[in-house]
N, C-alpha and C positions, 0 to 999 in steps of 0.2 A: 504493499500499499504506499502510495506517495505521501510524503509528509513535507511541509514547507520548513526548510532549514534556515533560509535567509530571505529577508523581505525588505524592500525600500518603498516608502510611501511618500509621495509628493516631495521628493528630495530636491532641494534647491540650494545652491551655494554661489556666493559672489565674492570675488576678490576686488577690493576697492568698490568701484561703481559698477563693474561689469559682471553679469551672471555667467558663471562657468557652466553650470547646469541648471535646468528649470523643469520642475514637476516630473522627475524621473520616478517610475513605478515598475517594479518587476519582482518576481518571486523565484527562488532557487529551491529545487526539491532534493530529497535526501539521496538520490542516486542520479548519476549522469553528469554531463559536462555542458555548462552554459557558456557560450561564447560572448564575451563583451567586445563587440566589434565597432570600429570607427576610425576615421582618419586621425592623424596626429593632431593633437589640440582640440579634439571633439568633445572631450569631457570624461573620457574613460578613467584616467588616473584620479581625477577628482572624485568620481563615484566610488572607485575602489578604495581610496584613502578614507573616505567617510565610512564606508562599510566595515573597514578594518580598524576603525577608531584612531586613525592617524591624525585626522582633522575633524573639528566639529562643524556640522552643516549650518547653514543660515536658516533654512526652514526644512520641515519634514522630519521623518524618522527612519532609522535603520534598525532592524531587529535580527538577532542571531538566535535561532531556536526559541523565538518568542521573547528574548531578553533585549531590552532597549539599549543600544550601544551608548547613547548619550547619558542616560541616567545610571546605568550599571556597566560601565566600560570594562572593568576587570573581569566580571563574570562572563561578559560576552566574548572578550578576547581569548579566554581560556578555551573556547570552542573553535577557534580559527587557527589554521596553519597558513603561513604566507611565504611565498617564494618571489622576491622582487626580480626585476629584469637581470640584475647582476647578483648572483648568489652571495649572501653575506658570509663568505668563508674566511677562516683564519688559516692561511695556507701553510703556516709553520707547524700546525698541529697534525697529528695522525687522524684518520677517520674516527677512531674510537674516542680519542681525546676531544675532538670537536663535537661529536654528537653527545658525549657526556656533558660537555659545557652547555649545549642547547637544552638537554634534559633538565639540568639545574635551573636554567632560565625559565623553563616551563613548569617549575615547581613540582616535578615528578618526585615522589618520595624516594629517598636514596635506595631503599631495598628493592624498589621496582625498576630502577634505571637499567640494570643489565638485561632484563627481559625486554624492556622498551627498546633498547639498542638493537638487540637481536631481531626483534619483529621489523623494525624500520629498515635495517640492513638487508634482511631477507626479501622484503617487499621490493626494495630498490635494486636488488642484485649486486650489492657491494660487500657482502660478507667476507669474501676472499681478499678484500683490500683493508681489513680492519686496522692493521699496523702500518699502512702506507701513509706517508706524509702527503698532504693534500696537494701541495705544489707539484708533486710528481705524477699526478693523475691527469688523464686526458680531459679535454673540455667536456666531453660527454659524461664521463664518470664524476667529474666535479659537479655537473648539473644533477646527477643522481644523488649525490651527497646533499645538495641543496634541497632536493625533494624529500630526502630522508629527514632532514631537520624540520620540514614542514608538517610531517605526519608523525613525528616521534611521540607526541602526547595524544595520539589518536583523536584528532579533532573531527567535528561534524562537518566542517567546511574547509576546503583548501582553496586558496586564492593564488593564481599563478599569473605573473605578468611577463608576457613574451617569453615563455619557457624554453623555446628552441632557438632564440636569438644567438647568432654567432657559431652555431654548430654546423658540422658538415652533414651531407645528405644521409649517410648511414647513422650518424648520431641522432639526427632529427627523427628518423624512423624509430629508433630504440626508445627515445624519450617519449614520443607519441604513444607507443605501445604501453609504456609504464604509466603514463597519465590515465589511459583508459583503464588499466588494472586498478589504479588508485580510486577511480570513480565508481568502481563496482560496489563499494560499500560505504561511500560518503558522497557528499555534494562537492562539485568542483566548478569554480569560475576561472575561465581562461580569458585573459584580456590580451587582445592583439589587433593589429591592423593588416595582418597578412591573411588574405582570403583562403589560401591553400591550407593554412593552419586550422582554420575554422571548419573547412570542408572535411578534413581528415580526422578531426577529433570530436567535434561538437554535436550535441543532440538538439539543442535549442539555441537561438541567437537573439540577443538584444543589441540592436545597432543604434549608436548615439552619433548624431551630427549636429554641430553648432549648439551643443548643450541640451538637446531634446531627443527623445526616442523616435526614430523614424521607422523602425521595424522591430517586432517582437513576436517570434513564431518559431516553428520547427525548421530544421535544416532543409527538409523536403520543401516546405513552403517557400523558403528563401530561394532554392534552386529554380522554383517554378513561379517566382514572383512576376516575371514579365511573360506574358503569353507569347508563344511563338508566332511569327509571321512569315516563316519561310520553311520549305521542305526540300529534300533531296530525292531526285529520281535517278535510278541507275538501271542500265540495260544494255544489251548488245547493239540494238538498233533503236534509237529513241526518236519520238516525233519531232517535227519541226517546230520552231518558235511560233509560227503562224497558227499551227493546230492548237498549241498549248494556250496561246493568248485568247483563243476562242472559248476556252473553258471558263465558266462563270467564276468571278472573283480572282482569277489569276491576273496579276497586274504587271509582272515583270518576269522575264526568263533570262537566266545567265548560264551560258555554256561553260562548265568547269573543264571538261575534256570530252572526248568522243563518246564516252560511256556514262557521263554523269552530268546532270543539269540541276541547277538551283531554281526553284520557283518561289516568287514572293506573292503573297495573297493578302486580300483585304478582309476576308471572313473565313474563320477557321472551321465553321460548322460543316461537317461532312466533307471537307475538301479531299481527304485521302480516299474516302469511298467514292467520290465523284470521279477521281482520277483513275482508280482501279476499274470502275465500270467502263470509263472511256477506253481504257487499255484493252479490255475484253472486246468491246464493241468495234474498236478500230484495228485490233490486232497488233497493238504495240508489243514490242518484246521487252516487257517491264520485269525486272528481277528483284528490285527493292525500292521501297518508298518509305521515308521516315521524316518526322518533323525535326527541325533544328531548334534546340534550346538555346536561350541567351546565356552566354558564359557568365561566370561569377563576376568578372570585371564589369560586365555590362549592368548586372543587377546592382553592384556596389555604386557605380556611377549614377544610375538613376535614383537610388535611394539618397545618395549624398548631394543630389542636385547638380552633379557635374557631368551629366550625360550630354 
C-alpha cells in the first residue's frame, strides 16, 4: 500500500524581492523514484533545500512522514538521507572510518553502528573496500560510499542531487542500478536537469520551470505529453507523394530513402487504419507503419516554454 512519505504544500520562497519558487505542491510515496526535473535556476535546489531543512521557506509547509520540517526540524531530518551533487567525503579516511563518522553524526547508538555499517556497505556493493582509503577509490565507488552514508541510518526518504554527475558511462549504469535498488524499500527524490537520467530511473516526474510546477505525472505521461503528428511508412515499393497527399489529413510527405517515407498529418484519428486500408485497396507493398513520438528534448522544450 502506498503511503505519503514527503509532502510540500503551497511552498513558496523568495530571496530579497524575487520569488525563487511559488506555490509548489507534490507528494512522494514510500517506494519508487520521483524525478525533480528542471533547467538550471528553475527552483529545484530551493525546493530540495527546504524539504531537507537547509533553509526555511517564506510560505507553505514541508512534511516528512507527517512531521512538519519547520516546527520539528530535528525529528524530520532523522528520516532523511541526503547526497549532494558532490559527495561530502573525507578522502583521508578509510571507508569504515568515514561511515562510522557518519553513523555518529546520525546519532546511531554505538552498539548498533557495526550492523548499520555492514548493511549500508552490502547494499551499496562496497564491503570489499572497507579498509580502502577513500582517495584511492574510483569516482563510481566514491559515489557508492556517498550513497552508503545517505542510507546508513535507514531513512524513509533519500534525496539525491545529480547523483551521476561526473561519472563515466559504465559508472553511471552501475549507480543508476543501485539507486533503483535503494528505492525498492524507501522513497527517493532525484533532482536533475538531465533528461536521460530521469528516463532511466524515475517513476514519476515533477518538473519546475521559473519557480512553478509545469508538469507532475508519471514517466509514461511525460513521454506521451505531446501527441504525435507524424508517422513512418516502410516498404519495398511505396506509393507516390501525390497518392499519399490525396489521403485525408495527410499534409506533408518526406522521402527518407527509397524504402521509407515520413508522413505529417493534421488529425491522428484512425490515420494508421486509413493508410492500411488504402494499402490493401491500392496494392501498396507496405511492410511497416508506426507513429513517431516526440523525443524527450522536445517535451522538455515545450514544457519549459523554449520550444
